[in-house]
C-alpha positions as CSV (number, residue, x, y, z in Angstrom):
1,M,-151.3,56.2,-42.9
2,R,-154.8,57.0,-43.3
3,N,-157.1,54.8,-45.9
4,N,-158.2,57.4,-47.6
5,S,-156.8,57.4,-51.3
6,T,-158.3,58.9,-53.8
7,W,-158.1,55.6,-56.2
8,A,-158.5,51.9,-55.3
9,P,-155.8,50.2,-53.5
10,S,-153.7,47.9,-55.6
11,P,-152.9,44.3,-54.5
12,L,-149.1,45.7,-55.3
13,L,-149.1,48.6,-52.7
14,P,-151.2,47.6,-49.8
15,T,-151.1,51.0,-47.9
16,N,-152.8,53.9,-49.8
17,W,-151.4,57.6,-49.7
18,S,-153.4,60.0,-47.7
19,R,-155.3,62.8,-49.7
20,E,-152.4,65.2,-48.1
21,A,-150.0,63.5,-49.5
22,W,-147.6,64.5,-52.5
23,H,-149.1,67.6,-52.9
24,P,-149.0,68.3,-57.1
25,L,-147.4,71.7,-56.8
26,L,-145.0,70.7,-53.7
27,T,-144.0,67.9,-55.6
28,F,-143.3,69.6,-59.3
29,I,-140.9,71.9,-57.2
30,T,-139.3,69.6,-55.4
31,F,-138.3,67.6,-58.1
32,V,-137.4,71.4,-60.0
33,G,-135.3,71.8,-57.1
34,A,-133.5,68.1,-57.0
35,V,-132.7,69.1,-60.8
36,A,-131.3,72.2,-59.8
37,I,-129.1,70.7,-57.0
38,F,-128.0,68.4,-59.0
39,V,-126.7,70.9,-61.7
40,V,-125.2,73.7,-59.4
41,A,-123.3,71.0,-57.6
42,Q,-121.6,69.5,-60.7
43,T,-121.2,73.1,-62.2
44,A,-119.7,74.2,-59.2
45,Y,-117.8,71.2,-59.4
46,V,-116.2,72.2,-62.5
47,L,-115.5,75.4,-61.7
48,Y,-113.6,75.0,-58.8
49,A,-111.7,72.0,-61.2
50,V,-110.7,74.6,-63.9
51,D,-109.8,77.9,-61.6
52,V,-108.3,76.7,-58.2
53,A,-107.5,73.1,-58.9
54,H,-106.6,73.4,-62.3
55,T,-107.2,69.5,-62.5
56,I,-109.7,70.3,-65.7
57,D,-108.3,71.6,-68.8
58,P,-110.9,74.6,-69.6
59,N,-111.2,74.1,-73.6
60,H,-111.8,70.5,-72.8
61,V,-114.4,70.0,-69.8
62,L,-116.8,67.8,-71.7
63,D,-113.7,65.1,-72.4
64,M,-112.7,65.3,-68.6
65,P,-110.5,62.3,-67.6
66,G,-112.4,59.3,-66.0
67,G,-111.0,60.3,-62.4
68,Q,-112.6,63.1,-62.8
69,L,-115.9,61.8,-63.7
70,L,-116.2,59.8,-60.9
71,I,-115.6,62.6,-58.7
72,V,-118.2,65.4,-60.7
73,Q,-120.5,62.2,-60.4
74,F,-120.5,61.9,-56.5
75,V,-120.5,65.7,-56.0
76,S,-123.5,66.0,-57.9
77,W,-125.4,62.8,-56.8
78,T,-124.6,63.7,-52.5
79,P,-126.7,67.0,-52.1
80,V,-129.7,65.8,-54.3
81,A,-129.7,62.8,-51.6
82,L,-129.5,64.6,-48.7
83,Y,-132.2,66.9,-50.0
84,L,-134.5,63.8,-50.7
85,L,-134.0,62.4,-47.7
86,L,-135.0,65.6,-46.2
87,I,-137.9,66.5,-48.3
88,V,-139.7,63.5,-49.6
89,P,-140.7,62.0,-46.0
90,A,-142.6,65.4,-45.5
91,L,-144.2,65.4,-49.2
92,A,-145.6,61.6,-48.3
93,K,-146.9,62.7,-44.9
94,T,-144.8,59.6,-43.9
95,S,-141.8,58.5,-42.3
96,L,-138.7,57.2,-43.8
97,A,-139.7,53.3,-42.5
98,G,-142.9,54.4,-44.2
99,L,-141.4,54.8,-47.5
100,G,-139.8,51.5,-47.4
101,F,-136.1,52.5,-45.5
102,R,-136.6,49.5,-42.9
103,A,-135.0,46.5,-42.3
104,P,-135.9,43.8,-45.4
105,T,-137.6,40.7,-44.4
106,A,-136.3,37.2,-45.8
107,R,-139.3,37.4,-48.6
108,D,-137.7,41.0,-49.5
109,L,-134.3,39.1,-50.1
110,Q,-135.5,36.4,-52.0
111,I,-137.7,39.0,-54.2
112,A,-134.2,41.1,-54.6
113,L,-132.3,38.7,-55.7
114,A,-134.9,37.0,-58.2
115,G,-134.9,41.0,-59.6
116,T,-131.5,41.1,-59.8
117,L,-131.2,37.6,-62.0
118,V,-134.7,39.2,-63.9
119,M,-132.5,42.8,-64.5
120,A,-129.6,41.1,-65.6
121,I,-131.4,38.6,-68.5
122,V,-134.2,41.0,-69.6
123,V,-131.9,44.2,-70.1
124,T,-128.7,42.2,-70.7
125,G,-131.1,40.5,-73.6
126,T,-133.0,43.7,-74.8
127,G,-129.9,45.4,-75.5
128,S,-128.4,42.6,-77.5
129,I,-131.7,42.5,-79.6
130,V,-132.0,45.9,-80.4
131,S,-127.9,45.9,-81.0
132,T,-128.8,43.2,-83.5
133,L,-131.9,44.9,-85.1
134,L,-130.4,48.6,-85.7
135,H,-126.6,46.9,-86.4
136,R,-125.3,49.3,-83.4
137,H,-123.3,48.9,-80.4
138,D,-123.6,51.5,-78.2
139,V,-123.0,51.4,-74.5
140,E,-123.6,53.7,-71.7
141,Q,-121.5,56.4,-70.6
142,S,-120.5,54.6,-67.1
143,V,-119.3,51.8,-68.9
144,A,-117.3,53.9,-71.6
145,L,-116.1,55.9,-68.5
146,L,-114.9,52.2,-66.9
147,D,-112.5,51.8,-69.9
148,T,-110.5,54.9,-69.3
149,L,-109.8,53.6,-65.6
150,K,-106.4,52.1,-65.7
151,T,-105.2,52.1,-62.1
152,P,-106.9,49.9,-59.2
153,M,-107.5,52.4,-56.7
154,Q,-109.7,54.1,-59.9
155,R,-111.1,50.8,-60.4
156,G,-112.1,50.4,-57.2
157,I,-113.7,53.5,-56.0
158,F,-115.9,53.2,-59.4
159,F,-116.9,49.9,-57.9
160,F,-117.9,51.5,-54.7
161,L,-120.0,54.6,-56.6
162,A,-121.8,52.0,-59.3
163,C,-122.3,49.0,-56.9
164,V,-123.0,51.4,-53.9
165,C,-123.6,55.0,-54.1
166,A,-125.4,54.8,-57.1
167,P,-128.2,52.4,-56.8
168,F,-128.7,54.3,-53.5
169,Y,-129.2,57.3,-54.8
170,E,-131.5,56.3,-58.0
171,E,-133.6,54.0,-55.7
172,L,-133.9,57.0,-53.5
173,A,-134.7,59.2,-57.0
174,F,-136.7,57.1,-59.2
175,R,-138.3,54.7,-57.3
176,A,-139.2,56.5,-53.1
177,F,-139.4,59.6,-54.6
178,I,-140.9,59.7,-58.2
179,Y,-142.3,55.9,-58.4
180,N,-143.9,56.8,-55.1
181,A,-145.7,60.4,-56.5
182,L,-146.9,58.8,-59.7
183,T,-149.0,55.9,-57.5
184,R,-150.3,58.9,-55.9
185,Y,-152.3,59.7,-59.1
186,L,-151.9,56.7,-61.4
187,P,-152.8,52.9,-61.2
188,I,-149.9,50.7,-60.7
189,P,-149.4,49.9,-64.1
190,A,-149.0,53.3,-65.5
191,A,-146.8,54.0,-62.3
192,L,-144.3,51.6,-63.4
193,L,-144.3,52.6,-66.5
194,A,-143.7,56.1,-66.4
195,S,-140.7,55.7,-63.5
196,G,-139.1,53.2,-66.1
197,L,-139.4,55.7,-68.9
198,V,-138.0,58.6,-66.9
199,F,-135.2,55.7,-65.3
200,G,-134.3,54.6,-69.0
201,L,-134.3,57.9,-70.5
202,L,-131.8,59.4,-67.8
203,H,-129.1,57.2,-68.5
204,V,-128.8,58.4,-72.3
205,S,-125.9,61.0,-72.3
206,E,-126.8,61.0,-76.2
207,G,-129.5,61.5,-78.6
208,G,-130.5,59.0,-81.9
209,F,-130.2,55.5,-81.8
210,T,-129.0,55.1,-78.0
211,F,-132.5,56.1,-77.1
212,L,-132.9,52.5,-78.0
213,T,-129.7,50.8,-77.9
214,V,-128.6,51.9,-74.3
215,G,-132.6,53.8,-73.0
216,L,-135.0,50.8,-74.3
217,P,-133.3,48.4,-72.2
218,L,-133.2,50.6,-69.2
219,V,-136.2,51.6,-69.4
220,F,-137.2,47.6,-68.6
221,G,-134.4,47.3,-65.9
222,G,-136.7,50.3,-64.1
223,I,-139.8,48.6,-64.3
224,I,-138.1,45.9,-62.8
225,L,-136.9,48.0,-59.9
226,G,-140.5,49.4,-59.7
227,Y,-141.9,45.9,-59.2
228,V,-139.6,44.7,-56.5
229,Y,-140.7,48.2,-54.8
230,A,-144.0,48.0,-55.3
231,T,-143.9,43.9,-54.3
232,T,-142.3,44.3,-51.0
233,K,-142.4,48.4,-50.2
234,C,-138.9,47.9,-48.9
235,F,-136.0,50.0,-50.3
236,W,-132.9,48.3,-49.4
237,A,-134.6,45.6,-51.5
238,N,-134.5,47.8,-54.2
239,F,-131.1,48.7,-53.2
240,I,-129.7,44.9,-53.6
241,T,-131.3,44.5,-56.9
242,H,-130.0,47.4,-58.2
243,A,-126.2,46.9,-56.8
244,G,-126.6,43.3,-57.9
245,F,-127.6,44.4,-61.5
246,N,-124.5,46.7,-61.6
247,A,-122.3,44.4,-60.0
248,I,-122.6,41.5,-62.7
249,G,-122.1,44.5,-65.3
250,V,-118.8,45.6,-63.8
251,I,-117.1,42.3,-62.9
252,G,-118.7,41.3,-66.5
253,I,-116.1,44.3,-67.8
254,L,-113.4,43.8,-65.3
255,F,-112.5,40.1,-65.7
256,F,-114.2,39.1,-68.6
257,H,-114.1,42.0,-70.9
258,V,-117.8,41.9,-71.7
259,N,-119.4,45.3,-72.7
C-alpha cells in the first residue's frame, strides 16, 4: 500500500491508506447498499414465513417466537457479510489480508484475550452503574431472546449464532468496513469514538433510556474492539475478543442466570 495518505500516520495504524481508498461517495453508497440488503433479506424471509411456510402469524410479526427470530437474524446478516467481503477490499484498494484477514500472531492472541477480559469488565461495570443510577434494568434484545428459547437445540443454535456468526458479521461491518473507512479521514481517537457510537446505537432496539442502559455500555465495548483492531490490524483478533465477550454473557445466562 502506498505511503501517500492525506493525514499523518498514527502509531496505532502503521499502514496508511492510499489516496484512492475509501472514496466518500462510493463508501456511502456501499453503506446504504448494506442496509438495503439487510432490510430486503429480512422482509423477504418474513413474507415467506407468513405467506408460504405459515410459521408466523401475520397479525403478530413483531412478536415472533425465539426460533424464528434466530432464523431472521441469520438470513438478514449473511447476504450483508457476503456483500461486504466482495465490495470492501475494492473500496479500500487492498486485499482481504490488508484488511486483517490473516493468521493471528502470538501477540495478536494475547491482545485479543486481554481485550475480552477488559470488554467484559467495562461493559458489565458500565451497565451496572447506569442501571443503578437510573433504577432500570433493561437488557439487549438478544438477551431477551435467549430467555424465550426452551429446547437444547434452540439454545445450541443461539450459542453458535451469538458466539460465531454475530462476531464475524459485526466485526466485518463495524471494524473492517466502518472503522477503516473512518480512519481514512479522521484521527484514530475520533474513528474509535465514532465507530463505537455506531456499534452501540445499532444494538438498541428500543428508544428512551435503553440508549443509556443498553447502548452506552456497548459504545465502550465498540471502542475497545476498535482499539484491538487498531493495535493488531488483525480481523481474527477482533473476532476472538468479540466471540469471547459474547460467550461469557451467554454462559452466564444459561448456567448462572446472570442477565
